[in-house]
C-alpha positions as a printed Julia matrix, in Angstrom:
78×3 Matrix{Float64}:
 -17.73   16.13   9.46
 -21.26   15.59   9.79
 -23.64   18.44  10.72
 -24.55   16.93  13.91
 -20.81   16.24  15.16
 -20.12   19.88  14.13
 -22.9    21.44  16.33
 -21.67   19.19  19.38
 -17.97   20.31  18.71
 -19.04   23.94  18.57
 -21.12   23.43  21.73
 -18.21   21.96  23.45
 -15.97   24.61  22.48
 -18.2    27.32  23.65
 -18.42   25.48  27.15
 -14.74   25.19  27.26
 -14.3    28.95  26.57
 -17.1    29.76  28.99
 -15.21   27.77  31.91
 -11.92   29.3   30.86
 -13.55   32.74  31.31
 -14.66   31.93  34.8
 -11.17   30.88  36.03
  -9.48   33.65  38.12
  -6.03   34.09  36.29
  -4.26   34.82  39.55
  -5.4    31.73  41.19
  -4.47   29.75  38.09
  -0.94   31.28  38.1
  -0.39   30.4   41.84
  -1.53   26.88  41.1
   0.97   26.5   38.35
   3.74   27.74  40.22
   2.97   25.41  43.12
   2.79   22.29  41.09
   5.87   22.89  38.92
   7.66   19.54  38.81
   4.73   17.92  40.57
   4.03   14.39  39.7
   0.27   13.41  39.56
   0.72    9.94  41.34
   2.54    8.72  44.42
   5.68    7.01  43.31
   5.44    4.5   46.29
   1.71    3.49  45.3
   2.62    3.4   41.63
   5.62    1.07  42.42
   3.6    -1.22  44.28
   0.91   -1.46  41.56
   3.8    -2.42  39.23
   5.28   -5.06  41.53
   1.91   -6.44  42.07
   1.18   -6.6   38.22
   4.39   -8.14  37.55
   3.95  -10.78  40.23
   0.86  -12.0   38.08
   2.84  -12.65  34.97
   3.27  -16.15  34.0
   6.13  -15.79  31.47
   9.23  -16.61  33.5
  10.28  -12.75  34.08
  10.5   -12.01  30.24
   7.96   -9.07  30.55
   9.77   -7.84  33.56
  13.3    -7.9   31.62
  11.76   -6.1   28.59
  10.48   -3.5   30.95
  13.5    -2.9   32.88
  15.25   -2.6   29.5
  12.83   -0.11  28.15
  13.19    1.9   31.43
  16.96    1.7   31.13
  16.83    3.24  27.4
  14.55    6.08  28.74
  16.75    6.93  31.63
  19.7     7.13  29.32
  17.8     9.35  26.83
  16.8    11.92  29.51
């Protein structure tokens, strides 16, 4: 690592450490208990975005079939 990037990394680590020190641990613990299992997106909106994307494809549904296959594999592994 060059000297300059080492300095930047050190600065960033110090900034992160300072930010962590400012977080009230009780508030963080409360937040983490409230978001247990929370998904950072709205399923309905995400589904609509995927539908719109798939509608623009010009491959006769091949990508959609492949996507469904991959999703089925993931579901089987869970």
